[in-house]
Biotite code that builds the C-alpha atoms (Angstrom):
import biotite.structure as struc

atoms = struc.array([
    struc.Atom([16.081, 31.156, 19.225], chain_id="A", res_id=1, res_name="UNK", atom_name="CA", element="C"),
    struc.Atom([19.165, 32.357, 18.272], chain_id="A", res_id=2, res_name="UNK", atom_name="CA", element="C"),
    struc.Atom([20.005, 34.299, 15.054], chain_id="A", res_id=3, res_name="UNK", atom_name="CA", element="C"),
    struc.Atom([20.718, 31.805, 11.962], chain_id="A", res_id=4, res_name="UNK", atom_name="CA", element="C"),
    struc.Atom([24.242, 33.101, 10.910], chain_id="A", res_id=5, res_name="UNK", atom_name="CA", element="C"),
    struc.Atom([27.016, 34.992, 12.602], chain_id="A", res_id=6, res_name="UNK", atom_name="CA", element="C"),
    struc.Atom([27.055, 38.040, 12.815], chain_id="A", res_id=7, res_name="UNK", atom_name="CA", element="C"),
    struc.Atom([23.317, 38.734, 12.067], chain_id="A", res_id=8, res_name="UNK", atom_name="CA", element="C"),
    struc.Atom([20.923, 41.107, 13.104], chain_id="A", res_id=9, res_name="UNK", atom_name="CA", element="C"),
    struc.Atom([17.634, 39.762, 14.349], chain_id="A", res_id=10, res_name="UNK", atom_name="CA", element="C"),
    struc.Atom([14.367, 41.594, 15.122], chain_id="A", res_id=11, res_name="UNK", atom_name="CA", element="C"),
    struc.Atom([12.534, 39.761, 17.910], chain_id="A", res_id=12, res_name="UNK", atom_name="CA", element="C"),
    struc.Atom([8.389, 39.935, 18.106], chain_id="A", res_id=13, res_name="UNK", atom_name="CA", element="C"),
    struc.Atom([7.698, 36.984, 21.024], chain_id="A", res_id=14, res_name="UNK", atom_name="CA", element="C"),
    struc.Atom([7.372, 38.520, 23.387], chain_id="A", res_id=15, res_name="UNK", atom_name="CA", element="C"),
    struc.Atom([8.755, 41.136, 23.287], chain_id="A", res_id=16, res_name="UNK", atom_name="CA", element="C"),
    struc.Atom([10.102, 43.715, 21.014], chain_id="A", res_id=17, res_name="UNK", atom_name="CA", element="C"),
    struc.Atom([13.825, 43.117, 21.282], chain_id="A", res_id=18, res_name="UNK", atom_name="CA", element="C"),
    struc.Atom([16.757, 44.141, 18.540], chain_id="A", res_id=19, res_name="UNK", atom_name="CA", element="C"),
    struc.Atom([20.161, 42.761, 18.675], chain_id="A", res_id=20, res_name="UNK", atom_name="CA", element="C"),
    struc.Atom([22.698, 42.070, 16.674], chain_id="A", res_id=21, res_name="UNK", atom_name="CA", element="C"),
    struc.Atom([25.868, 39.595, 17.228], chain_id="A", res_id=22, res_name="UNK", atom_name="CA", element="C"),
    struc.Atom([23.391, 39.410, 20.241], chain_id="A", res_id=23, res_name="UNK", atom_name="CA", element="C"),
    struc.Atom([24.086, 42.487, 21.222], chain_id="A", res_id=24, res_name="UNK", atom_name="CA", element="C"),
    struc.Atom([20.720, 45.013, 22.175], chain_id="A", res_id=25, res_name="UNK", atom_name="CA", element="C"),
    struc.Atom([20.533, 47.827, 19.885], chain_id="A", res_id=26, res_name="UNK", atom_name="CA", element="C"),
    struc.Atom([18.284, 50.877, 20.995], chain_id="A", res_id=27, res_name="UNK", atom_name="CA", element="C"),
    struc.Atom([15.137, 51.747, 19.121], chain_id="A", res_id=28, res_name="UNK", atom_name="CA", element="C"),
    struc.Atom([12.771, 54.556, 19.713], chain_id="A", res_id=29, res_name="UNK", atom_name="CA", element="C"),
    struc.Atom([9.442, 53.764, 19.693], chain_id="A", res_id=30, res_name="UNK", atom_name="CA", element="C"),
    struc.Atom([7.881, 54.764, 16.797], chain_id="A", res_id=31, res_name="UNK", atom_name="CA", element="C"),
    struc.Atom([11.045, 53.452, 15.088], chain_id="A", res_id=32, res_name="UNK", atom_name="CA", element="C"),
    struc.Atom([9.890, 49.838, 16.874], chain_id="A", res_id=33, res_name="UNK", atom_name="CA", element="C"),
    struc.Atom([6.468, 49.984, 15.385], chain_id="A", res_id=34, res_name="UNK", atom_name="CA", element="C"),
    struc.Atom([7.798, 50.562, 12.521], chain_id="A", res_id=35, res_name="UNK", atom_name="CA", element="C"),
    struc.Atom([10.353, 47.890, 11.399], chain_id="A", res_id=36, res_name="UNK", atom_name="CA", element="C"),
    struc.Atom([7.491, 45.490, 13.644], chain_id="A", res_id=37, res_name="UNK", atom_name="CA", element="C"),
    struc.Atom([4.459, 46.784, 10.921], chain_id="A", res_id=38, res_name="UNK", atom_name="CA", element="C"),
    struc.Atom([7.109, 45.926, 8.400], chain_id="A", res_id=39, res_name="UNK", atom_name="CA", element="C"),
    struc.Atom([7.732, 42.028, 10.031], chain_id="A", res_id=40, res_name="UNK", atom_name="CA", element="C"),
    struc.Atom([4.610, 41.663, 10.377], chain_id="A", res_id=41, res_name="UNK", atom_name="CA", element="C"),
    struc.Atom([3.383, 42.178, 7.042], chain_id="A", res_id=42, res_name="UNK", atom_name="CA", element="C"),
    struc.Atom([6.721, 40.323, 5.496], chain_id="A", res_id=43, res_name="UNK", atom_name="CA", element="C"),
    struc.Atom([6.123, 42.596, 2.180], chain_id="A", res_id=44, res_name="UNK", atom_name="CA", element="C"),
    struc.Atom([6.729, 46.062, 0.498], chain_id="A", res_id=45, res_name="UNK", atom_name="CA", element="C"),
    struc.Atom([4.343, 48.643, 2.205], chain_id="A", res_id=46, res_name="UNK", atom_name="CA", element="C"),
    struc.Atom([3.420, 52.408, 0.302], chain_id="A", res_id=47, res_name="UNK", atom_name="CA", element="C"),
    struc.Atom([4.916, 54.859, 2.229], chain_id="A", res_id=48, res_name="UNK", atom_name="CA", element="C"),
    struc.Atom([1.294, 56.894, 2.630], chain_id="A", res_id=49, res_name="UNK", atom_name="CA", element="C"),
    struc.Atom([-0.426, 53.559, 3.915], chain_id="A", res_id=50, res_name="UNK", atom_name="CA", element="C"),
    struc.Atom([2.772, 52.796, 6.171], chain_id="A", res_id=51, res_name="UNK", atom_name="CA", element="C"),
    struc.Atom([1.960, 56.527, 7.998], chain_id="A", res_id=52, res_name="UNK", atom_name="CA", element="C"),
    struc.Atom([-1.393, 56.520, 8.069], chain_id="A", res_id=53, res_name="UNK", atom_name="CA", element="C"),
    struc.Atom([-1.160, 52.943, 9.580], chain_id="A", res_id=54, res_name="UNK", atom_name="CA", element="C"),
    struc.Atom([1.376, 53.992, 12.520], chain_id="A", res_id=55, res_name="UNK", atom_name="CA", element="C"),
    struc.Atom([-0.162, 57.608, 13.100], chain_id="A", res_id=56, res_name="UNK", atom_name="CA", element="C"),
    struc.Atom([-3.937, 57.743, 12.514], chain_id="A", res_id=57, res_name="UNK", atom_name="CA", element="C"),
    struc.Atom([-4.510, 60.325, 14.474], chain_id="A", res_id=58, res_name="UNK", atom_name="CA", element="C"),
    struc.Atom([-2.731, 62.848, 11.908], chain_id="A", res_id=59, res_name="UNK", atom_name="CA", element="C"),
    struc.Atom([-3.465, 64.615, 8.672], chain_id="A", res_id=60, res_name="UNK", atom_name="CA", element="C"),
    struc.Atom([-1.251, 63.018, 6.345], chain_id="A", res_id=61, res_name="UNK", atom_name="CA", element="C"),
    struc.Atom([1.483, 65.743, 5.686], chain_id="A", res_id=62, res_name="UNK", atom_name="CA", element="C"),
    struc.Atom([1.888, 65.320, 9.374], chain_id="A", res_id=63, res_name="UNK", atom_name="CA", element="C"),
    struc.Atom([1.780, 61.526, 8.875], chain_id="A", res_id=64, res_name="UNK", atom_name="CA", element="C"),
    struc.Atom([4.452, 61.982, 6.261], chain_id="A", res_id=65, res_name="UNK", atom_name="CA", element="C"),
    struc.Atom([6.435, 64.190, 7.672], chain_id="A", res_id=66, res_name="UNK", atom_name="CA", element="C"),
    struc.Atom([6.480, 61.690, 11.006], chain_id="A", res_id=67, res_name="UNK", atom_name="CA", element="C"),
    struc.Atom([7.420, 58.671, 8.611], chain_id="A", res_id=68, res_name="UNK", atom_name="CA", element="C"),
    struc.Atom([10.595, 60.461, 7.340], chain_id="A", res_id=69, res_name="UNK", atom_name="CA", element="C"),
    struc.Atom([12.001, 62.069, 10.505], chain_id="A", res_id=70, res_name="UNK", atom_name="CA", element="C"),
    struc.Atom([11.352, 57.931, 11.715], chain_id="A", res_id=71, res_name="UNK", atom_name="CA", element="C"),
    struc.Atom([13.179, 56.385, 8.739], chain_id="A", res_id=72, res_name="UNK", atom_name="CA", element="C"),
    struc.Atom([15.989, 58.731, 9.627], chain_id="A", res_id=73, res_name="UNK", atom_name="CA", element="C"),
    struc.Atom([16.328, 57.438, 13.320], chain_id="A", res_id=74, res_name="UNK", atom_name="CA", element="C"),
    struc.Atom([15.929, 54.110, 12.690], chain_id="A", res_id=75, res_name="UNK", atom_name="CA", element="C"),
    struc.Atom([19.260, 52.486, 13.698], chain_id="A", res_id=76, res_name="UNK", atom_name="CA", element="C"),
    struc.Atom([21.959, 51.080, 11.014], chain_id="A", res_id=77, res_name="UNK", atom_name="CA", element="C"),
    struc.Atom([24.172, 48.377, 13.548], chain_id="A", res_id=78, res_name="UNK", atom_name="CA", element="C"),
    struc.Atom([27.385, 48.321, 11.433], chain_id="A", res_id=79, res_name="UNK", atom_name="CA", element="C"),
    struc.Atom([26.784, 50.124, 9.301], chain_id="A", res_id=80, res_name="UNK", atom_name="CA", element="C"),
    struc.Atom([23.693, 47.593, 7.269], chain_id="A", res_id=81, res_name="UNK", atom_name="CA", element="C"),
    struc.Atom([20.388, 49.777, 7.020], chain_id="A", res_id=82, res_name="UNK", atom_name="CA", element="C"),
    struc.Atom([17.734, 47.596, 8.502], chain_id="A", res_id=83, res_name="UNK", atom_name="CA", element="C"),
    struc.Atom([14.996, 49.431, 5.925], chain_id="A", res_id=84, res_name="UNK", atom_name="CA", element="C"),
    struc.Atom([14.977, 50.460, 2.272], chain_id="A", res_id=85, res_name="UNK", atom_name="CA", element="C"),
    struc.Atom([12.242, 53.050, 0.675], chain_id="A", res_id=86, res_name="UNK", atom_name="CA", element="C"),
    struc.Atom([12.822, 53.194, -2.889], chain_id="A", res_id=87, res_name="UNK", atom_name="CA", element="C"),
    struc.Atom([10.046, 54.692, -5.576], chain_id="A", res_id=88, res_name="UNK", atom_name="CA", element="C"),
    struc.Atom([7.594, 54.654, -2.439], chain_id="A", res_id=89, res_name="UNK", atom_name="CA", element="C"),
    struc.Atom([8.053, 51.165, -0.868], chain_id="A", res_id=90, res_name="UNK", atom_name="CA", element="C"),
    struc.Atom([9.229, 50.293, 1.770], chain_id="A", res_id=91, res_name="UNK", atom_name="CA", element="C"),
    struc.Atom([10.409, 47.303, 2.695], chain_id="A", res_id=92, res_name="UNK", atom_name="CA", element="C"),
    struc.Atom([12.592, 45.511, 5.687], chain_id="A", res_id=93, res_name="UNK", atom_name="CA", element="C"),
    struc.Atom([15.942, 44.662, 4.354], chain_id="A", res_id=94, res_name="UNK", atom_name="CA", element="C"),
    struc.Atom([17.430, 40.949, 3.789], chain_id="A", res_id=95, res_name="UNK", atom_name="CA", element="C"),
    struc.Atom([20.353, 41.687, 6.513], chain_id="A", res_id=96, res_name="UNK", atom_name="CA", element="C"),
    struc.Atom([17.603, 41.602, 9.022], chain_id="A", res_id=97, res_name="UNK", atom_name="CA", element="C"),
    struc.Atom([16.227, 38.171, 10.351], chain_id="A", res_id=98, res_name="UNK", atom_name="CA", element="C"),
    struc.Atom([13.229, 38.787, 12.197], chain_id="A", res_id=99, res_name="UNK", atom_name="CA", element="C"),
    struc.Atom([12.539, 35.785, 15.042], chain_id="A", res_id=100, res_name="UNK", atom_name="CA", element="C"),
    struc.Atom([8.598, 35.024, 14.039], chain_id="A", res_id=101, res_name="UNK", atom_name="CA", element="C"),
    struc.Atom([9.510, 34.615, 10.289], chain_id="A", res_id=102, res_name="UNK", atom_name="CA", element="C"),
    struc.Atom([11.811, 31.743, 11.505], chain_id="A", res_id=103, res_name="UNK", atom_name="CA", element="C"),
    struc.Atom([9.143, 30.668, 13.540], chain_id="A", res_id=104, res_name="UNK", atom_name="CA", element="C"),
    struc.Atom([6.154, 29.978, 10.940], chain_id="A", res_id=105, res_name="UNK", atom_name="CA", element="C"),
    struc.Atom([8.818, 28.631, 8.484], chain_id="A", res_id=106, res_name="UNK", atom_name="CA", element="C"),
    struc.Atom([10.238, 26.023, 10.277], chain_id="A", res_id=107, res_name="UNK", atom_name="CA", element="C"),
    struc.Atom([6.509, 24.934, 11.347], chain_id="A", res_id=108, res_name="UNK", atom_name="CA", element="C"),
    struc.Atom([5.466, 25.804, 8.217], chain_id="A", res_id=109, res_name="UNK", atom_name="CA", element="C"),
    struc.Atom([8.184, 23.662, 6.883], chain_id="A", res_id=110, res_name="UNK", atom_name="CA", element="C"),
    struc.Atom([6.568, 20.581, 9.940], chain_id="A", res_id=111, res_name="UNK", atom_name="CA", element="C"),
    struc.Atom([10.445, 21.187, 10.902], chain_id="A", res_id=112, res_name="UNK", atom_name="CA", element="C"),
    struc.Atom([8.853, 22.282, 14.400], chain_id="A", res_id=113, res_name="UNK", atom_name="CA", element="C"),
    struc.Atom([10.862, 23.015, 18.168], chain_id="A", res_id=114, res_name="UNK", atom_name="CA", element="C"),
    struc.Atom([7.882, 23.572, 20.831], chain_id="A", res_id=115, res_name="UNK", atom_name="CA", element="C"),
    struc.Atom([9.714, 26.212, 22.302], chain_id="A", res_id=116, res_name="UNK", atom_name="CA", element="C"),
    struc.Atom([10.063, 28.463, 19.110], chain_id="A", res_id=117, res_name="UNK", atom_name="CA", element="C"),
    struc.Atom([5.555, 27.994, 18.751], chain_id="A", res_id=118, res_name="UNK", atom_name="CA", element="C"),
    struc.Atom([5.157, 29.308, 22.780], chain_id="A", res_id=119, res_name="UNK", atom_name="CA", element="C"),
    struc.Atom([5.536, 33.104, 22.655], chain_id="A", res_id=120, res_name="UNK", atom_name="CA", element="C"),
    struc.Atom([2.817, 35.404, 21.687], chain_id="A", res_id=121, res_name="UNK", atom_name="CA", element="C"),
    struc.Atom([3.483, 38.334, 18.351], chain_id="A", res_id=122, res_name="UNK", atom_name="CA", element="C"),
    struc.Atom([4.043, 41.416, 20.554], chain_id="A", res_id=123, res_name="UNK", atom_name="CA", element="C"),
    struc.Atom([1.739, 41.077, 24.029], chain_id="A", res_id=124, res_name="UNK", atom_name="CA", element="C"),
    struc.Atom([2.159, 44.475, 25.372], chain_id="A", res_id=125, res_name="UNK", atom_name="CA", element="C"),
    struc.Atom([0.885, 46.110, 22.292], chain_id="A", res_id=126, res_name="UNK", atom_name="CA", element="C"),
    struc.Atom([-2.287, 46.860, 21.785], chain_id="A", res_id=127, res_name="UNK", atom_name="CA", element="C"),
    struc.Atom([-2.624, 48.079, 17.774], chain_id="A", res_id=128, res_name="UNK", atom_name="CA", element="C"),
    struc.Atom([-5.266, 46.814, 15.868], chain_id="A", res_id=129, res_name="UNK", atom_name="CA", element="C"),
    struc.Atom([-2.819, 45.531, 13.355], chain_id="A", res_id=130, res_name="UNK", atom_name="CA", element="C"),
    struc.Atom([-1.119, 43.532, 15.973], chain_id="A", res_id=131, res_name="UNK", atom_name="CA", element="C"),
    struc.Atom([-3.724, 41.975, 17.323], chain_id="A", res_id=132, res_name="UNK", atom_name="CA", element="C"),
    struc.Atom([-4.822, 40.256, 13.815], chain_id="A", res_id=133, res_name="UNK", atom_name="CA", element="C"),
    struc.Atom([-1.128, 39.027, 13.319], chain_id="A", res_id=134, res_name="UNK", atom_name="CA", element="C"),
    struc.Atom([-1.160, 38.226, 16.918], chain_id="A", res_id=135, res_name="UNK", atom_name="CA", element="C"),
    struc.Atom([-4.832, 35.919, 15.995], chain_id="A", res_id=136, res_name="UNK", atom_name="CA", element="C"),
    struc.Atom([-3.195, 34.440, 13.375], chain_id="A", res_id=137, res_name="UNK", atom_name="CA", element="C"),
    struc.Atom([0.017, 33.080, 14.836], chain_id="A", res_id=138, res_name="UNK", atom_name="CA", element="C"),
    struc.Atom([-1.742, 31.811, 17.452], chain_id="A", res_id=139, res_name="UNK", atom_name="CA", element="C"),
    struc.Atom([-4.111, 29.459, 15.279], chain_id="A", res_id=140, res_name="UNK", atom_name="CA", element="C"),
    struc.Atom([-0.938, 28.732, 13.249], chain_id="A", res_id=141, res_name="UNK", atom_name="CA", element="C"),
    struc.Atom([1.036, 27.729, 16.446], chain_id="A", res_id=142, res_name="UNK", atom_name="CA", element="C"),
    struc.Atom([-1.873, 25.718, 17.979], chain_id="A", res_id=143, res_name="UNK", atom_name="CA", element="C"),
    struc.Atom([-2.614, 23.606, 14.512], chain_id="A", res_id=144, res_name="UNK", atom_name="CA", element="C"),
    struc.Atom([1.025, 23.076, 13.964], chain_id="A", res_id=145, res_name="UNK", atom_name="CA", element="C"),
    struc.Atom([1.114, 21.819, 18.283], chain_id="A", res_id=146, res_name="UNK", atom_name="CA", element="C"),
    struc.Atom([-1.367, 19.466, 17.303], chain_id="A", res_id=147, res_name="UNK", atom_name="CA", element="C"),
    struc.Atom([0.024, 17.984, 13.794], chain_id="A", res_id=148, res_name="UNK", atom_name="CA", element="C"),
    struc.Atom([3.001, 17.859, 15.882], chain_id="A", res_id=149, res_name="UNK", atom_name="CA", element="C"),
    struc.Atom([1.752, 15.670, 18.824], chain_id="A", res_id=150, res_name="UNK", atom_name="CA", element="C"),
    struc.Atom([-0.600, 13.516, 15.637], chain_id="A", res_id=151, res_name="UNK", atom_name="CA", element="C"),
    struc.Atom([3.213, 12.888, 14.241], chain_id="A", res_id=152, res_name="UNK", atom_name="CA", element="C"),
    struc.Atom([5.030, 12.156, 17.288], chain_id="A", res_id=153, res_name="UNK", atom_name="CA", element="C"),
    struc.Atom([2.498, 9.979, 18.874], chain_id="A", res_id=154, res_name="UNK", atom_name="CA", element="C"),
    struc.Atom([2.131, 7.664, 15.190], chain_id="A", res_id=155, res_name="UNK", atom_name="CA", element="C"),
    struc.Atom([6.398, 7.026, 15.564], chain_id="A", res_id=156, res_name="UNK", atom_name="CA", element="C"),
    struc.Atom([5.397, 6.107, 19.324], chain_id="A", res_id=157, res_name="UNK", atom_name="CA", element="C"),
    struc.Atom([7.723, 9.491, 20.360], chain_id="A", res_id=158, res_name="UNK", atom_name="CA", element="C"),
    struc.Atom([5.299, 9.741, 23.466], chain_id="A", res_id=159, res_name="UNK", atom_name="CA", element="C"),
    struc.Atom([7.012, 12.590, 25.500], chain_id="A", res_id=160, res_name="UNK", atom_name="CA", element="C"),
    struc.Atom([7.254, 14.741, 22.475], chain_id="A", res_id=161, res_name="UNK", atom_name="CA", element="C"),
    struc.Atom([3.664, 13.916, 21.377], chain_id="A", res_id=162, res_name="UNK", atom_name="CA", element="C"),
    struc.Atom([3.016, 15.055, 25.089], chain_id="A", res_id=163, res_name="UNK", atom_name="CA", element="C"),
    struc.Atom([4.554, 18.131, 25.477], chain_id="A", res_id=164, res_name="UNK", atom_name="CA", element="C"),
    struc.Atom([3.289, 19.299, 22.271], chain_id="A", res_id=165, res_name="UNK", atom_name="CA", element="C"),
    struc.Atom([-0.382, 18.567, 23.213], chain_id="A", res_id=166, res_name="UNK", atom_name="CA", element="C"),
    struc.Atom([0.085, 20.320, 26.545], chain_id="A", res_id=167, res_name="UNK", atom_name="CA", element="C"),
    struc.Atom([1.769, 23.213, 24.819], chain_id="A", res_id=168, res_name="UNK", atom_name="CA", element="C"),
    struc.Atom([-1.941, 23.278, 22.536], chain_id="A", res_id=169, res_name="UNK", atom_name="CA", element="C"),
    struc.Atom([-4.080, 23.076, 25.938], chain_id="A", res_id=170, res_name="UNK", atom_name="CA", element="C"),
    struc.Atom([-1.818, 25.797, 27.606], chain_id="A", res_id=171, res_name="UNK", atom_name="CA", element="C"),
    struc.Atom([-2.530, 28.235, 24.261], chain_id="A", res_id=172, res_name="UNK", atom_name="CA", element="C"),
    struc.Atom([-5.746, 27.101, 24.595], chain_id="A", res_id=173, res_name="UNK", atom_name="CA", element="C"),
    struc.Atom([-7.230, 25.913, 27.324], chain_id="A", res_id=174, res_name="UNK", atom_name="CA", element="C"),
    struc.Atom([-11.202, 25.775, 25.850], chain_id="A", res_id=175, res_name="UNK", atom_name="CA", element="C"),
    struc.Atom([-9.916, 24.103, 22.614], chain_id="A", res_id=176, res_name="UNK", atom_name="CA", element="C"),
    struc.Atom([-11.695, 20.304, 23.538], chain_id="A", res_id=177, res_name="UNK", atom_name="CA", element="C"),
    struc.Atom([-9.460, 18.836, 20.014], chain_id="A", res_id=178, res_name="UNK", atom_name="CA", element="C"),
    struc.Atom([-6.046, 19.508, 21.822], chain_id="A", res_id=179, res_name="UNK", atom_name="CA", element="C"),
    struc.Atom([-7.088, 17.916, 25.263], chain_id="A", res_id=180, res_name="UNK", atom_name="CA", element="C"),
    struc.Atom([-8.346, 15.472, 23.077], chain_id="A", res_id=181, res_name="UNK", atom_name="CA", element="C"),
    struc.Atom([-4.882, 14.760, 22.388], chain_id="A", res_id=182, res_name="UNK", atom_name="CA", element="C"),
    struc.Atom([-3.457, 14.455, 25.641], chain_id="A", res_id=183, res_name="UNK", atom_name="CA", element="C"),
    struc.Atom([-6.295, 12.054, 26.561], chain_id="A", res_id=184, res_name="UNK", atom_name="CA", element="C"),
    struc.Atom([-5.337, 9.827, 23.313], chain_id="A", res_id=185, res_name="UNK", atom_name="CA", element="C"),
    struc.Atom([-1.580, 9.829, 24.320], chain_id="A", res_id=186, res_name="UNK", atom_name="CA", element="C"),
    struc.Atom([-2.246, 8.756, 27.663], chain_id="A", res_id=187, res_name="UNK", atom_name="CA", element="C"),
    struc.Atom([-4.013, 6.250, 26.398], chain_id="A", res_id=188, res_name="UNK", atom_name="CA", element="C"),
    struc.Atom([-1.384, 5.226, 23.862], chain_id="A", res_id=189, res_name="UNK", atom_name="CA", element="C"),
    struc.Atom([1.371, 5.404, 26.734], chain_id="A", res_id=190, res_name="UNK", atom_name="CA", element="C"),
    struc.Atom([-0.579, 2.696, 28.982], chain_id="A", res_id=191, res_name="UNK", atom_name="CA", element="C"),
    struc.Atom([-2.040, 5.198, 31.516], chain_id="A", res_id=192, res_name="UNK", atom_name="CA", element="C"),
    struc.Atom([-5.926, 4.633, 31.231], chain_id="A", res_id=193, res_name="UNK", atom_name="CA", element="C"),
    struc.Atom([-5.828, 7.160, 34.635], chain_id="A", res_id=194, res_name="UNK", atom_name="CA", element="C"),
    struc.Atom([-4.201, 9.957, 33.755], chain_id="A", res_id=195, res_name="UNK", atom_name="CA", element="C"),
    struc.Atom([-6.752, 10.219, 30.798], chain_id="A", res_id=196, res_name="UNK", atom_name="CA", element="C"),
    struc.Atom([-9.437, 10.069, 32.045], chain_id="A", res_id=197, res_name="UNK", atom_name="CA", element="C"),
    struc.Atom([-8.011, 12.427, 35.037], chain_id="A", res_id=198, res_name="UNK", atom_name="CA", element="C"),
    struc.Atom([-7.617, 14.889, 32.295], chain_id="A", res_id=199, res_name="UNK", atom_name="CA", element="C"),
    struc.Atom([-11.549, 13.836, 31.294], chain_id="A", res_id=200, res_name="UNK", atom_name="CA", element="C"),
    struc.Atom([-12.772, 14.952, 34.017], chain_id="A", res_id=201, res_name="UNK", atom_name="CA", element="C"),
    struc.Atom([-10.603, 18.261, 34.564], chain_id="A", res_id=202, res_name="UNK", atom_name="CA", element="C"),
    struc.Atom([-11.797, 19.358, 31.180], chain_id="A", res_id=203, res_name="UNK", atom_name="CA", element="C"),
    struc.Atom([-15.411, 19.108, 31.554], chain_id="A", res_id=204, res_name="UNK", atom_name="CA", element="C"),
    struc.Atom([-14.853, 21.420, 34.984], chain_id="A", res_id=205, res_name="UNK", atom_name="CA", element="C"),
    struc.Atom([-13.182, 23.601, 32.774], chain_id="A", res_id=206, res_name="UNK", atom_name="CA", element="C"),
    struc.Atom([-15.930, 23.812, 30.278], chain_id="A", res_id=207, res_name="UNK", atom_name="CA", element="C"),
    struc.Atom([-19.221, 23.948, 32.712], chain_id="A", res_id=208, res_name="UNK", atom_name="CA", element="C"),
    struc.Atom([-17.659, 26.773, 34.707], chain_id="A", res_id=209, res_name="UNK", atom_name="CA", element="C"),
    struc.Atom([-16.075, 28.726, 31.739], chain_id="A", res_id=210, res_name="UNK", atom_name="CA", element="C"),
    struc.Atom([-18.674, 27.860, 29.033], chain_id="A", res_id=211, res_name="UNK", atom_name="CA", element="C"),
    struc.Atom([-21.358, 26.035, 30.615], chain_id="A", res_id=212, res_name="UNK", atom_name="CA", element="C"),
    struc.Atom([-21.015, 22.872, 28.369], chain_id="A", res_id=213, res_name="UNK", atom_name="CA", element="C"),
    struc.Atom([-20.640, 19.361, 28.726], chain_id="A", res_id=214, res_name="UNK", atom_name="CA", element="C"),
    struc.Atom([-17.755, 18.023, 26.433], chain_id="A", res_id=215, res_name="UNK", atom_name="CA", element="C"),
    struc.Atom([-18.320, 17.717, 22.850], chain_id="A", res_id=216, res_name="UNK", atom_name="CA", element="C"),
    struc.Atom([-19.131, 13.983, 21.984], chain_id="A", res_id=217, res_name="UNK", atom_name="CA", element="C"),
    struc.Atom([-16.068, 13.377, 20.563], chain_id="A", res_id=218, res_name="UNK", atom_name="CA", element="C"),
    struc.Atom([-14.132, 14.486, 23.638], chain_id="A", res_id=219, res_name="UNK", atom_name="CA", element="C"),
    struc.Atom([-16.142, 11.635, 25.651], chain_id="A", res_id=220, res_name="UNK", atom_name="CA", element="C"),
    struc.Atom([-15.506, 8.828, 23.195], chain_id="A", res_id=221, res_name="UNK", atom_name="CA", element="C"),
    struc.Atom([-12.083, 8.692, 24.055], chain_id="A", res_id=222, res_name="UNK", atom_name="CA", element="C"),
    struc.Atom([-12.728, 7.531, 27.323], chain_id="A", res_id=223, res_name="UNK", atom_name="CA", element="C"),
    struc.Atom([-16.283, 6.907, 27.081], chain_id="A", res_id=224, res_name="UNK", atom_name="CA", element="C"),
    struc.Atom([-14.820, 2.462, 27.502], chain_id="A", res_id=225, res_name="UNK", atom_name="CA", element="C"),
    struc.Atom([-13.569, 4.151, 30.949], chain_id="A", res_id=226, res_name="UNK", atom_name="CA", element="C"),
    struc.Atom([-16.346, 5.973, 32.789], chain_id="A", res_id=227, res_name="UNK", atom_name="CA", element="C"),
    struc.Atom([-18.591, 4.055, 34.974], chain_id="A", res_id=228, res_name="UNK", atom_name="CA", element="C"),
    struc.Atom([-16.205, 1.029, 35.184], chain_id="A", res_id=229, res_name="UNK", atom_name="CA", element="C"),
    struc.Atom([-15.427, -0.215, 38.663], chain_id="A", res_id=230, res_name="UNK", atom_name="CA", element="C"),
    struc.Atom([-11.999, 0.433, 40.145], chain_id="A", res_id=231, res_name="UNK", atom_name="CA", element="C"),
    struc.Atom([-10.746, -3.266, 40.087], chain_id="A", res_id=232, res_name="UNK", atom_name="CA", element="C"),
    struc.Atom([-11.840, -7.080, 39.951], chain_id="A", res_id=233, res_name="UNK", atom_name="CA", element="C"),
    struc.Atom([-12.056, -6.492, 43.712], chain_id="A", res_id=234, res_name="UNK", atom_name="CA", element="C"),
    struc.Atom([-14.617, -4.289, 44.287], chain_id="A", res_id=235, res_name="UNK", atom_name="CA", element="C"),
    struc.Atom([-17.089, -5.302, 41.485], chain_id="A", res_id=236, res_name="UNK", atom_name="CA", element="C"),
    struc.Atom([-16.680, -8.936, 43.218], chain_id="A", res_id=237, res_name="UNK", atom_name="CA", element="C"),
    struc.Atom([-17.596, -7.831, 46.499], chain_id="A", res_id=238, res_name="UNK", atom_name="CA", element="C"),
    struc.Atom([-20.584, -6.053, 45.103], chain_id="A", res_id=239, res_name="UNK", atom_name="CA", element="C"),
    struc.Atom([-21.783, -8.899, 43.671], chain_id="A", res_id=240, res_name="UNK", atom_name="CA", element="C"),
    struc.Atom([-21.763, -10.300, 47.225], chain_id="A", res_id=241, res_name="UNK", atom_name="CA", element="C"),
    struc.Atom([-23.374, -7.586, 48.640], chain_id="A", res_id=242, res_name="UNK", atom_name="CA", element="C"),
    struc.Atom([-25.985, -8.218, 46.414], chain_id="A", res_id=243, res_name="UNK", atom_name="CA", element="C"),
    struc.Atom([-26.358, -11.732, 46.621], chain_id="A", res_id=244, res_name="UNK", atom_name="CA", element="C"),
    struc.Atom([-26.461, -11.386, 51.054], chain_id="A", res_id=245, res_name="UNK", atom_name="CA", element="C"),
    struc.Atom([-29.395, -8.569, 50.315], chain_id="A", res_id=246, res_name="UNK", atom_name="CA", element="C"),
    struc.Atom([-31.446, -11.045, 48.379], chain_id="A", res_id=247, res_name="UNK", atom_name="CA", element="C"),
    struc.Atom([-31.129, -14.037, 50.988], chain_id="A", res_id=248, res_name="UNK", atom_name="CA", element="C"),
    struc.Atom([-31.333, -11.476, 53.492], chain_id="A", res_id=249, res_name="UNK", atom_name="CA", element="C"),
])
C-alpha cells in the first residue's frame, strides 16, 4: 500500500510497525511506537489518564503520566508536522498521519477491495491485550470481506478473482468451512469437478486431523453429486460386465 497523497506521512500497522514520510523511514522509539499504534487502533481521541494506564499498566498513576509526557515530547515531527494533538486532556492523531489499517478497512467497507490489502495481520509480533483485540476484529472483517468479494466475483463470472479471494480467506483461517465451500463452488463454476472434489477431501482430512470432526452437511452438499460416482462410463460398463460374468459362471 502506498500513501494516498504526495508528501504524506504513513503509519504501517499491518505485518509490522513502520512510519514513513515521503516514503522514507522515520525513526520512532519503542514507547512512541506503542503510543502511535494505540491511538491508531482506537481511531478516536483518548483521555490522557486512560492512555497512560493502558501503555504503562505496571506503573502508578503519577509515574505513568510522567512517562506519557516524556513520550509525547519525544514523538518525531516529520517536516515539522506534529503527528499527535494533546488538548484538554484528550490525545489524538493529527489528520496529517495516514494509517494503512484505516485505508484497508475503509476500502473493504466501501467494497473497493484489493485482496492484497486484507492479507496482512495487525502487529503480529506484539502481545499487548489491546493489540490482540484489534487483531481479531480485523481478522474477522478480513474473512467476511474476502468471502463477500469471492461471491461477488463469482456472480460476475470473474473466476480467477473469486478464487484468489476465497483462497486468501482459507489461508487466513484454514478451519473456516464457509471459505472452503466457496473454493469448491468456484471450481465447479469453472467446470473443474475434480478440483472441487480434491479440495473437499483436503478439507475432510484437515477437519478430522485438527478437530476430530467430519465436514458440515453444507460442505458435503457442495460436492454431494460427485461423491461415490464412477470415474467414467467405461469403468461402470466394465463393472457391469464383470457382474454378469459372475452370475453366469
